[in-house]
C-alpha positions as CSV (number, residue, x, y, z in Angstrom):
1,M,0.0,0.0,0.0
2,S,1.2,3.5,-0.7
3,R,2.1,5.9,2.1
4,H,0.3,8.7,0.3
5,V,-2.3,10.1,2.7
6,A,-5.7,10.7,1.0
7,R,-7.6,13.4,2.8
8,P,-11.2,12.7,3.5
9,Q,-13.4,13.7,0.6
10,R,-15.6,16.7,1.3
11,P,-19.0,15.6,0.2
12,G,-20.4,18.1,-2.3
13,L,-23.6,18.3,-4.4
14,D,-24.0,15.4,-6.7
15,I,-25.9,15.7,-10.0
16,W,-29.3,14.9,-8.4
17,D,-28.7,17.5,-5.6
18,Q,-27.9,20.1,-8.3
19,I,-31.1,19.2,-10.2
20,R,-33.2,19.5,-7.0
21,L,-31.5,22.8,-6.2
22,A,-32.2,24.2,-9.7
23,F,-35.8,23.1,-9.4
24,L,-36.2,25.0,-6.1
25,I,-34.5,28.1,-7.3
26,S,-36.3,28.3,-10.7
27,P,-39.6,29.8,-9.4
28,V,-37.7,32.9,-8.1
29,A,-35.9,33.3,-11.4
30,I,-39.2,33.0,-13.3
31,L,-40.9,35.5,-11.0
32,V,-38.1,38.1,-11.4
33,V,-38.3,37.8,-15.2
34,M,-42.1,38.3,-15.1
35,F,-41.9,41.3,-12.8
36,F,-39.5,43.1,-15.2
37,N,-41.3,41.9,-18.3
38,P,-45.1,42.6,-18.0
39,A,-45.6,41.4,-21.5
40,I,-45.0,37.8,-20.4
41,D,-47.1,38.3,-17.2
42,P,-50.7,38.4,-18.5
43,M,-53.9,39.0,-16.6
44,I,-55.8,35.7,-15.9
45,K,-59.0,36.6,-14.1
46,V,-60.7,33.3,-13.3
47,P,-62.3,33.4,-9.8
48,G,-63.6,29.9,-10.0
49,F,-60.1,28.5,-10.6
50,H,-58.8,30.7,-7.7
51,F,-61.4,29.0,-5.4
52,A,-60.4,25.6,-6.7
53,I,-56.6,25.8,-6.3
54,V,-56.9,27.5,-2.8
55,T,-59.3,24.8,-1.6
56,L,-57.0,22.1,-3.0
57,A,-54.0,23.6,-1.2
58,A,-56.0,23.9,2.1
59,G,-57.2,20.3,1.8
60,T,-53.7,19.0,1.2
61,A,-52.4,20.9,4.2
62,A,-55.3,19.5,6.3
63,L,-54.3,16.0,5.3
64,V,-50.7,16.6,6.5
65,A,-52.0,18.1,9.7
66,L,-54.4,15.2,10.5
67,A,-51.6,12.6,9.8
68,V,-49.2,14.4,12.2
69,L,-51.7,15.2,14.9
70,A,-53.1,11.6,14.8
71,V,-49.8,10.3,16.3
72,A,-48.6,13.3,18.2
73,S,-49.9,12.1,21.6
74,Q,-48.5,8.6,21.0
75,L,-45.1,10.0,20.4
76,G,-45.3,12.3,23.4
77,D,-43.1,14.8,21.5
78,P,-44.4,18.4,21.5
79,R,-42.6,19.0,18.2
80,A,-45.1,16.6,16.5
81,F,-48.0,18.7,17.9
82,Y,-46.4,22.0,16.6
83,L,-45.7,20.4,13.2
84,G,-49.4,19.4,12.9
85,L,-50.5,22.7,14.2
86,A,-48.5,24.5,11.5
87,F,-50.3,22.8,8.7
88,C,-53.6,23.1,10.5
89,A,-53.1,26.9,10.7
90,I,-52.2,27.0,7.0
91,A,-55.2,24.9,6.0
92,G,-57.8,26.9,8.0
93,F,-56.9,30.4,7.0
94,F,-56.1,29.4,3.4
95,F,-59.6,27.7,3.2
96,I,-61.1,31.0,4.4
97,H,-59.1,32.8,1.7
98,G,-60.8,30.6,-0.9
99,L,-64.3,31.1,0.6
100,L,-63.8,34.9,0.3
101,T,-63.1,34.7,-3.5
102,P,-65.4,37.3,-5.0
103,G,-67.9,36.1,-7.5
104,V,-67.9,32.4,-6.4
105,I,-69.5,31.9,-3.1
106,M,-69.2,35.5,-1.8
107,A,-70.9,38.2,-4.0
108,G,-68.8,41.1,-2.8
109,L,-65.2,41.7,-2.0
110,S,-63.8,41.6,1.6
111,N,-60.5,42.8,2.7
112,G,-60.1,39.5,4.5
113,I,-59.1,37.8,1.3
114,G,-55.8,39.7,1.4
115,W,-55.1,39.2,5.1
116,A,-56.0,35.4,5.2
117,P,-52.9,34.1,3.3
118,L,-50.7,36.5,5.4
119,L,-52.1,35.0,8.6
120,S,-52.0,31.5,7.2
121,L,-48.3,31.6,6.5
122,L,-47.3,33.6,9.6
123,L,-49.0,31.2,12.0
124,G,-47.7,28.2,10.0
125,S,-44.1,29.5,10.1
126,I,-44.3,30.1,13.9
127,C,-45.4,26.6,14.5
128,L,-42.8,25.2,12.0
129,A,-40.1,27.0,13.9
130,L,-41.4,25.6,17.2
131,S,-41.3,22.1,15.7
132,T,-37.5,22.4,15.5
133,A,-37.1,23.4,19.2
134,R,-35.3,21.1,21.6
135,T,-37.5,19.5,24.2
136,R,-37.0,18.9,27.9
137,P,-36.5,15.3,28.8
138,H,-38.6,15.3,32.0
139,G,-42.2,16.3,32.7
140,E,-45.2,16.6,30.6
141,P,-44.6,19.2,27.8
142,W,-46.6,22.4,28.2
143,V,-48.2,22.1,24.8
144,F,-49.8,18.7,25.7
145,R,-51.2,20.1,28.9
146,H,-52.9,22.9,27.0
147,R,-53.5,21.2,23.6
148,R,-57.3,21.4,23.9
149,A,-57.1,25.1,24.8
150,L,-54.8,25.7,21.8
151,A,-57.2,23.9,19.5
152,V,-60.1,25.9,20.7
153,A,-58.1,29.1,20.3
154,L,-57.3,28.3,16.7
155,F,-60.9,27.5,15.9
156,A,-62.0,30.7,17.6
157,A,-59.4,32.7,15.6
158,W,-60.8,31.2,12.3
159,A,-64.4,31.9,13.3
160,A,-63.6,35.5,14.4
161,F,-61.6,36.2,11.3
162,L,-64.4,34.9,9.0
163,T,-67.0,36.8,10.9
164,V,-65.1,40.1,10.7
165,S,-64.4,39.5,7.0
166,L,-68.2,39.0,6.3
167,T,-69.6,41.7,8.6
168,V,-67.0,44.4,8.2
169,P,-65.7,43.7,4.6
170,R,-63.7,46.9,4.4
171,F,-61.8,46.5,7.7
172,L,-58.2,47.9,7.6
173,E,-59.2,49.5,4.3
174,W,-56.5,52.1,4.7
175,H,-53.8,49.5,4.7
176,P,-52.9,47.5,1.6
177,T,-51.9,43.9,2.0
178,S,-49.1,44.0,-0.6
179,L,-46.7,46.4,-2.2
180,A,-48.4,45.8,-5.6
181,L,-51.8,46.8,-4.2
182,Q,-50.4,50.0,-2.7
183,S,-49.1,51.0,-6.1
184,A,-52.4,50.0,-7.7
185,V,-54.7,51.7,-5.3
186,G,-52.9,54.8,-4.3
187,G,-49.2,54.8,-3.3
188,T,-47.5,57.9,-2.0
189,G,-46.9,59.7,-5.3
190,P,-49.0,62.4,-7.0
191,A,-52.6,61.8,-7.5
192,A,-53.5,60.3,-10.9
193,P,-56.9,59.3,-12.4
194,P,-57.7,55.6,-11.8
195,P,-57.6,53.2,-14.7
196,A,-60.8,52.7,-16.6
197,A,-62.6,49.5,-15.7
198,P,-62.9,47.1,-18.6
199,A,-66.4,45.9,-19.3
200,H,-65.6,42.4,-18.0
201,A,-64.1,43.6,-14.7
202,H,-65.8,42.6,-11.5
203,P,-67.5,45.6,-10.0
204,V,-65.7,45.1,-6.7
205,D,-62.3,44.2,-8.1
206,P,-59.7,46.3,-6.2
207,L,-57.7,46.9,-9.3
208,Y,-60.6,48.7,-10.9
209,D,-62.0,50.5,-7.9
210,A,-63.7,53.6,-9.2
211,R,-63.2,55.7,-6.0
212,P,-61.1,58.8,-6.3
213,Q,-57.4,58.4,-5.8
214,A,-57.3,60.4,-2.7
215,A,-59.9,58.2,-1.1
216,R,-57.8,55.1,-1.6
217,A,-55.2,53.6,0.7
218,P,-52.1,55.9,0.5
219,H,-50.2,54.2,3.3
220,P,-47.2,51.8,2.7
221,P,-48.0,48.2,3.7
222,W,-45.9,48.3,6.8
223,I,-48.1,45.8,8.8
224,A,-48.2,43.4,5.9
225,G,-44.5,43.9,5.3
226,A,-43.6,43.2,8.9
227,M,-45.7,40.0,8.8
228,M,-44.0,39.0,5.6
229,L,-40.5,39.6,7.0
230,T,-41.3,37.7,10.2
231,T,-42.7,34.8,8.2
232,A,-39.7,34.7,5.9
233,G,-37.3,34.7,8.8
234,L,-39.1,31.9,10.6
235,L,-39.3,29.8,7.4
236,V,-35.6,30.3,6.7
237,F,-34.8,29.2,10.3
238,A,-37.0,26.1,9.9
239,A,-35.6,25.2,6.5
240,L,-32.0,25.4,7.9
241,R,-32.9,23.2,10.9
242,Y,-34.6,20.6,8.8
243,G,-31.9,21.0,6.1
244,R,-29.2,20.0,8.6
245,I,-31.1,16.8,9.4
246,F,-31.4,16.0,5.7
247,R,-27.6,16.5,5.3
248,L,-27.2,13.9,8.1
249,S,-29.8,11.4,7.0
250,R,-30.1,11.9,3.2
251,L,-33.6,10.5,3.6
252,P,-36.3,11.5,1.0
253,L,-38.6,12.3,3.9
254,H,-36.3,15.0,5.1
255,A,-35.6,16.2,1.6
256,T,-39.4,16.8,1.0
257,I,-40.0,18.8,4.1
258,V,-37.0,21.1,3.3
259,A,-38.3,21.5,-0.3
260,G,-41.8,22.2,1.1
261,I,-40.6,24.9,3.4
262,V,-38.5,26.5,0.7
263,L,-41.5,26.6,-1.7
264,L,-43.6,28.2,1.1
265,L,-40.8,30.7,1.5
266,E,-40.8,31.5,-2.2
267,S,-44.5,32.0,-2.3
268,L,-44.0,35.2,-0.2
269,L,-42.4,36.9,-3.2
270,P,-45.4,36.9,-5.6
271,L,-47.8,37.3,-2.6
272,F,-46.3,40.6,-1.6
273,F,-45.0,41.9,-5.0
274,G,-47.4,40.3,-7.5
275,T,-50.2,42.2,-9.1
276,V,-53.7,40.6,-8.5
277,W,-54.8,38.3,-11.3
278,R,-51.5,38.4,-13.2
279,L,-49.8,35.1,-13.9
280,S,-47.0,36.0,-11.4
281,W,-49.7,36.5,-8.7
282,W,-51.2,33.0,-9.5
283,M,-47.8,31.5,-8.8
284,Y,-48.0,32.1,-5.0
285,H,-51.1,29.8,-4.9
286,V,-49.2,27.2,-6.9
287,L,-46.1,27.4,-4.7
288,I,-48.2,27.0,-1.5
289,L,-49.9,24.0,-3.1
290,M,-46.6,22.5,-4.2
291,G,-45.1,23.1,-0.8
292,V,-47.7,21.2,1.3
293,A,-48.0,18.6,-1.4
294,A,-44.2,17.9,-1.3
295,I,-44.4,17.2,2.4
296,L,-47.4,14.9,2.0
297,Y,-45.6,13.1,-0.8
298,G,-42.6,12.5,1.4
299,M,-44.8,11.0,4.1
300,V,-46.6,8.8,1.6
301,L,-43.3,7.6,0.1
302,D,-42.0,6.7,3.5
303,Y,-45.2,4.8,4.3
304,R,-45.0,2.9,1.0
305,R,-41.5,1.8,2.0
306,G,-42.8,-0.1,4.9
307,A,-42.9,2.5,7.7
308,N,-46.1,3.0,9.7
309,L,-47.4,6.5,10.3
310,L,-45.9,6.6,13.8
311,E,-42.5,5.7,12.5
312,T,-42.8,8.2,9.6
313,I,-43.7,11.1,11.9
314,S,-41.0,10.1,14.4
315,T,-38.4,10.1,11.6
316,L,-39.6,13.4,10.3
317,L,-39.0,15.2,13.6
318,L,-35.7,16.7,14.5
319,K,-33.6,14.3,16.5
320,G,-30.1,14.3,17.7
321,S,-27.3,13.5,15.2
322,V,-26.8,10.0,16.5
323,D,-30.5,9.1,16.4
324,T,-30.8,10.6,12.9
325,L,-27.8,8.7,11.5
326,E,-29.0,5.4,13.0
327,R,-32.3,5.8,11.2
328,S,-30.7,6.5,7.9
329,H,-28.6,3.4,7.1
330,S,-28.6,2.4,3.4
331,E,-29.2,-1.2,2.4
332,V,-25.5,-1.6,1.5
333,L,-24.4,-0.3,4.9
334,T,-26.9,-2.4,6.7
335,A,-25.7,-5.6,4.9
336,L,-22.1,-4.9,5.7
337,V,-22.8,-4.2,9.4
338,A,-24.7,-7.5,9.5
339,A,-21.8,-9.3,8.0
340,V,-19.4,-7.9,10.7
341,E,-21.8,-8.8,13.5
342,A,-22.2,-12.4,12.1
343,R,-18.5,-12.8,12.1
344,D,-17.8,-11.5,15.6
345,V,-20.6,-11.1,18.2
346,Y,-18.4,-8.7,20.2
347,T,-18.1,-6.3,17.3
348,K,-21.9,-5.6,17.3
349,G,-22.1,-3.6,20.5
350,H,-18.6,-2.2,20.0
351,S,-19.1,-0.8,16.5
352,E,-22.4,0.8,17.5
353,A,-21.0,2.3,20.7
354,V,-17.9,3.7,18.8
355,A,-20.2,5.2,16.2
356,R,-22.3,7.0,18.8
357,L,-19.2,8.3,20.6
358,A,-17.4,9.3,17.5
359,V,-20.4,11.4,16.3
360,Q,-20.6,13.1,19.7
361,I,-16.9,14.0,19.5
362,G,-17.4,15.3,16.0
363,E,-20.3,17.5,17.1
364,H,-18.1,18.8,19.9
365,L,-15.4,19.7,17.3
366,G,-17.9,21.4,15.0
367,L,-17.8,19.0,12.1
368,S,-20.4,19.5,9.3
369,P,-23.4,17.1,9.0
370,E,-21.7,15.6,5.9
371,R,-18.5,14.8,7.8
372,L,-20.5,13.5,10.8
373,R,-22.3,11.1,8.4
374,V,-19.0,9.9,7.0
375,L,-17.6,9.5,10.6
376,H,-20.6,7.6,11.8
377,H,-20.5,5.1,8.9
378,A,-16.8,4.7,9.1
379,A,-17.1,3.9,12.8
380,L,-19.7,1.2,12.1
381,L,-17.4,-0.4,9.6
382,H,-14.0,0.3,11.1
383,D,-13.6,-3.4,12.1
384,I,-15.0,-4.9,8.9
385,G,-11.5,-6.0,7.9
386,K,-11.5,-8.5,10.8
387,I,-13.8,-10.7,8.7
388,G,-10.6,-12.0,7.2
389,V,-8.9,-12.8,10.5
390,P,-9.1,-16.5,11.6
391,D,-11.3,-17.3,14.6
392,S,-8.3,-18.8,16.4
393,I,-6.7,-15.4,16.5
394,L,-9.8,-13.2,16.7
395,N,-11.3,-15.0,19.7
396,K,-8.1,-16.1,21.4
397,P,-8.5,-15.8,25.2
398,G,-4.9,-14.8,25.9
399,R,-2.4,-12.3,24.5
400,L,-1.5,-12.6,20.9
401,T,1.9,-13.6,19.6
402,H,4.0,-11.3,17.4
403,D,2.9,-13.1,14.2
404,E,-0.8,-13.2,15.3
405,M,-0.7,-9.5,16.1
406,A,0.7,-8.8,12.6
407,V,-2.3,-10.6,11.1
408,V,-4.7,-8.5,13.2
409,Q,-2.9,-5.3,12.2
410,E,-3.7,-6.0,8.5
411,H,-7.5,-5.5,9.1
412,P,-7.5,-1.7,8.3
413,M,-6.0,-2.5,4.8
414,R,-8.4,-5.4,4.3
415,A,-11.2,-3.1,5.2
416,E,-10.0,-0.5,2.6
417,E,-9.9,-3.2,-0.1
418,M,-13.5,-4.2,0.7
419,I,-14.9,-0.7,0.9
420,A,-13.1,0.6,-2.2
421,R,-15.4,-1.7,-4.3
422,I,-18.4,0.3,-3.3
423,P,-18.3,3.9,-4.7
424,S,-20.8,5.4,-2.2
425,L,-18.6,4.2,0.7
426,R,-15.2,5.4,-0.6
427,P,-15.3,8.6,1.5
428,L,-15.0,6.3,4.6
429,I,-11.6,4.9,3.6
430,P,-9.3,7.5,5.3
431,A,-11.0,7.2,8.7
432,I,-11.1,3.4,8.6
433,R,-7.6,2.9,7.1
434,W,-5.8,5.1,9.7
435,H,-7.9,4.8,12.8
436,H,-5.0,2.8,14.5
437,E,-2.4,5.5,13.7
438,R,-1.0,7.5,16.6
439,L,0.3,11.0,16.8
440,D,3.8,9.9,17.7
441,G,4.1,7.5,14.8
442,T,3.8,4.3,16.9
443,G,0.5,3.2,15.3
444,Y,-0.2,1.1,12.2
445,P,-0.4,0.4,9.3
446,E,1.9,3.2,8.1
447,G,3.2,4.9,11.2
448,L,1.8,8.3,10.3
449,R,2.4,11.3,12.6
450,G,0.5,14.3,13.8
451,D,-1.6,16.1,11.3
452,A,-0.8,13.6,8.6
453,I,-3.5,11.5,10.3
454,P,-7.0,12.7,9.0
455,L,-9.1,14.3,11.8
456,E,-11.9,11.6,11.3
457,A,-9.3,8.9,11.9
458,R,-8.0,10.7,15.1
459,I,-11.6,11.0,16.4
460,L,-12.3,7.3,15.6
461,A,-9.1,6.3,17.4
462,V,-10.1,7.9,20.6
463,A,-13.7,6.6,20.4
464,D,-12.4,3.1,19.6
465,V,-9.9,3.1,22.5
466,F,-12.4,4.5,25.0
467,D,-15.1,1.8,24.2
468,A,-12.6,-1.1,24.0
469,M,-11.0,-0.3,27.4
470,S,-14.3,0.3,29.1
471,S,-15.7,-3.0,27.8
472,G,-14.8,-6.5,28.8
473,R,-12.8,-8.6,26.4
474,S,-12.0,-12.3,26.2
475,Y,-8.6,-11.8,27.9
476,R,-9.4,-9.0,30.4
477,A,-12.1,-7.3,32.4
478,A,-13.5,-3.9,31.7
479,W,-11.5,-0.9,33.0
480,P,-13.2,1.6,35.4
481,L,-14.3,4.8,33.6
482,T,-11.9,7.0,35.7
483,A,-9.0,4.7,34.7
484,V,-9.9,4.9,31.0
485,L,-10.1,8.7,31.1
486,A,-6.8,8.9,33.0
487,H,-5.1,6.8,30.4
488,L,-6.4,8.9,27.6
489,R,-5.4,12.1,29.5
490,E,-1.8,10.8,30.0
491,E,-1.5,10.0,26.3
492,A,-3.3,13.2,25.0
493,G,-1.0,15.1,22.7
494,R,1.4,12.2,22.4
495,R,-0.6,9.4,21.0
496,Y,-4.2,10.7,20.9
497,D,-5.6,14.0,19.7
498,R,-5.9,16.3,22.7
499,Q,-9.2,18.0,21.6
500,C,-10.8,14.6,21.0
501,V,-9.7,13.4,24.5
502,E,-11.1,16.6,26.0
503,A,-14.4,16.1,24.2
504,V,-14.7,12.5,25.5
505,A,-14.1,13.7,29.0
506,Q,-16.9,16.3,28.7
507,I,-19.3,13.9,27.1
508,A,-18.6,11.4,30.0
509,G,-19.2,14.2,32.5
510,Y,-15.7,14.4,33.8
511,E,-13.4,17.4,33.9
512,I,-9.9,17.0,32.4
513,P,-7.3,17.1,35.2
514,T,-4.9,19.9,35.1
515,P,-1.1,19.0,34.8
516,A,-0.7,19.7,38.6
517,G,-3.6,17.4,39.5
518,E,-3.3,14.5,37.0
519,I,-4.6,11.1,37.9
520,R,-1.6,8.9,38.4
521,G,-0.9,5.2,38.9
522,V,-2.6,4.0,35.7
523,A,-0.3,2.1,33.5
524,A,-0.5,2.7,29.7
525,V,-1.8,-0.2,27.8
526,P,-1.5,-1.1,24.2
527,S,-4.3,0.1,21.9
528,P,-7.1,-2.4,21.3
């Protein structure tokens, strides 16, 4: 084998990621082109279609809400309730938005038709952001103690809003609900005669309001603007949080919720800047429908793959990095881990424990989700090369001879040969090949020193030693935790990465002893 040290590959965007990203960005590009080219942004005034698409979007959001809320209590996780409440809020106010469509069910125009989508997305974004919050491990969550009161409050808000929209149709008449409406019905510039109403225009269409310019809303939409900015900020926050989980899991379920949130975020652009009845304005309805439909599609896809509804919603929620990674094993990885476990029963618990600890160390050191994923998978397979080690050596009750140790020390290279045949697992090779290297050059298989050892391999080395020493083996009993930490502390900076050792001590709940107060009397032992 060559002594050339291949640094860990930094996972980037593959071709499918680039296609998905282009798809998500394309609506913004299309809208910008339309805004600056009115000739390709025609008027399409079809109230019946508006009612249909809004009702369809509301119904889709209601299905997502019902699916999540149906299992929220069983999960006992308040994030599930907030997630369901988010789509419940979107569904309710968006349904009211459809009911207020002039010329379909309602004969006249109500200002509520403009405020309904703003409230829908604002309340939905608040609950989506809350669905990403960390939960307390003890005690009944506040949201479950008051879930009935919250449900009543939401229904009361819908009823009150609909009542006001019907009984006081011109409420907040002085305040436009979008920047385009301000320009269309007044603005702050010099007075100008209103545009003549075409013969086919609806008599209450705000774009063809026959009132004098001075009587129209001259104020900038600062309330609506504040609502839009707040909604945008909360949706960005939620998208980033769920996006981090997708970067760890690479599961379609997490990809769809990120895509859905991004589409909801993009719908704010035509909602606030689009001119009513123009094609660009219609796009905000389409984007909202696509957003909620994407999330519903992800849930259906996960269900069709064999997961029940409870498992699907549990997977969808934001978990810790370790939990997320353990739920996202590919079929190839699962098969390889099963092969290792079948070869050596001891390896089963050891590999999983090392993987958990390695991810915790990586989080402590600030590794990206992509690198944590590589680290976790490498830890699961770090001993796969031992499949080629004879049972007489692998399970020998006593210490190994020099020749037997040489056979065992070949397992990192054997692992590399096996993993190199699977393209998707090749990024794991550096961590697996060099996880027995030591900073002072006393490790194997190549005797690398210091920073020549990849960080993932240094993390894996500390996690491997910690679990091996604190677990019983065929030839010795488990070491006490204090003794294991003392050994790592004595070797920190010489054989093991000091930052990794400090991270392990903090994870285990122990302070690192200062040089003047080091734990003494623990003899160094060979690496497992």
